[in-house]
N, C-alpha and C positions, 0 to 999 in steps of 0.2 A: 196217179204215179205219172210223176212226166217222162217222157222220151230224153235218151241221150244224143240223139240223132244231132243236134245243132248245137252241140256241146263242142268246143274248140278240140279238135286233137291232134296227133300227130304218129307217126311210125318211129320206135326209138332204131335210131340205128347200130344199136348195140345187141340189142336181142330180136330186133326186127316185129315188134308186138308193137299195138296200136296203143297210146297211152295218151289221155286226156290231160290237158295243161295243168287241169286243178287238181289234178291227183299228184302232180310234182314236188319233191320233196329235195327245197331249197336249190330247183332247179335241175335236179336229177330224175332219172326214170327211178320210181318204186320200185319195179322189177331187176333191172339189174345194177344199178347204180351209175350208168353212164350219165354225164352229163350232158343236157340239151340247150344251154346257153349258146347263143350266136355269138360270142365273143372272137373263135380266133376260127372257130369251124372245124377245130377236131373234137373227136369223143376224150375224155381223160374218165378215168375211175373213179369213183365217190370215196372218199376217204371218211370211213368212218369216226365220227365220235366218243370216246370214252366217257362215261358217263356213270354216275351213282345208281343207276337201275339197273345193274346186273344182277343176277342171280346170286352171286355171293354178298353183297352188300344185306338184300332182301332177306337172308336169312343168318345172317349177323344181328338185323335190328330184332328179328323176328325172337331171336335166343335172346336178347339183351332185354328186351320188351318184357319176356315171361321170366325172364331171372327177377328183375326191380319189382313187378307187378306180383309176382309170388308172394314177396317180402312184404308188400303191401303199398307201396309209392302206388301217388297217382299218374295216370296216363300221358298225363300234361307235363308233371316233372319229364318224366322217362321220356318223351318225347322234343322235349326240349335238351336235354341232355345228346340224344342224338342229331338233334338237326346244330347242336354247336359242335358235335365231333366232326361230323359231316365237314362244316365251313370250317375246320381248323385244318381238316385233311385236304382241301384246295387252296389253302391262305399256305401253311407251313408244318408239311408231314413231321417235322421233329417235334411241335409245339402236340401235335393231335398223340403222339404217344407218351406223353407226358400228363395227359389231361384227366385234373383229380376231379370227382364229384361227391356233392353232399346232398342227400335224401332224407326229408322229413318221413318219417312210416310209425305206424300205429306200435304201441307197445304190445309185446304178448302176455299171454295168461300171468305166467310167472313172472314174470319184470315187473306188473303191475304191484306183485306181494312183496318183492323181495327191495332191499334199499338198495337204491342205487347212489352212487357218487356225481356230481355236477361234471362236468367236461370242463365247462368255462370260468368254474370260480370255486368249484372243490368240495362244495358242502355238499352233506347227504342228505335224500329226501327219502319219503315215504310214498306221498299221495302227488297225483298231479307230475306236469313235466312232459316230455316226447323224446320219443326216441331219433335217433338220426343214424344212420349209416354214411358212409364215405370210403372214399378209397380214388383205384385209379382203374381206367376202363383195361388198360394192359396187363394188371392182375388181377387172378381168380379172384383173390378172397378182398373180404373188405372189412371196416372195422365197424362195430356197432358202439356210438355211446349214447349217455344220456343227457339231456339237459332240464334244468331245476325251471320250475314254475318263475320264479322272482328273474331268472336271466331273460 
């Protein structure tokens, strides 16, 4: 293990603690957030940027992930929906409120036995096909439909 004795360091004028220059966060002290840049010689407070790594966003991702994976959707599909939603929130928050999703899920045991009507062509089919859930991320419910093997 190497000693940090020869590593460049300074004393922060805000908290009066020794700070190593390779530990600075964007030119600011990692302990108190004061700027250590030599631009104007004065200390300014560190302005925090709001990112989507906060606790509320992680809880939202967890419950959406749990809900859709419980229905049988693949984790990759769920993560693509979450990343699309996060991108929509950053670009246009009004668009994010109306974000639609469509996921292909496996059929339930009873669904495999009963006749189903195709959502696209309207034909009735008994075997094959796939189940699809669709809806809006804002609303708590979603619609389950079926697509025949020929579509």
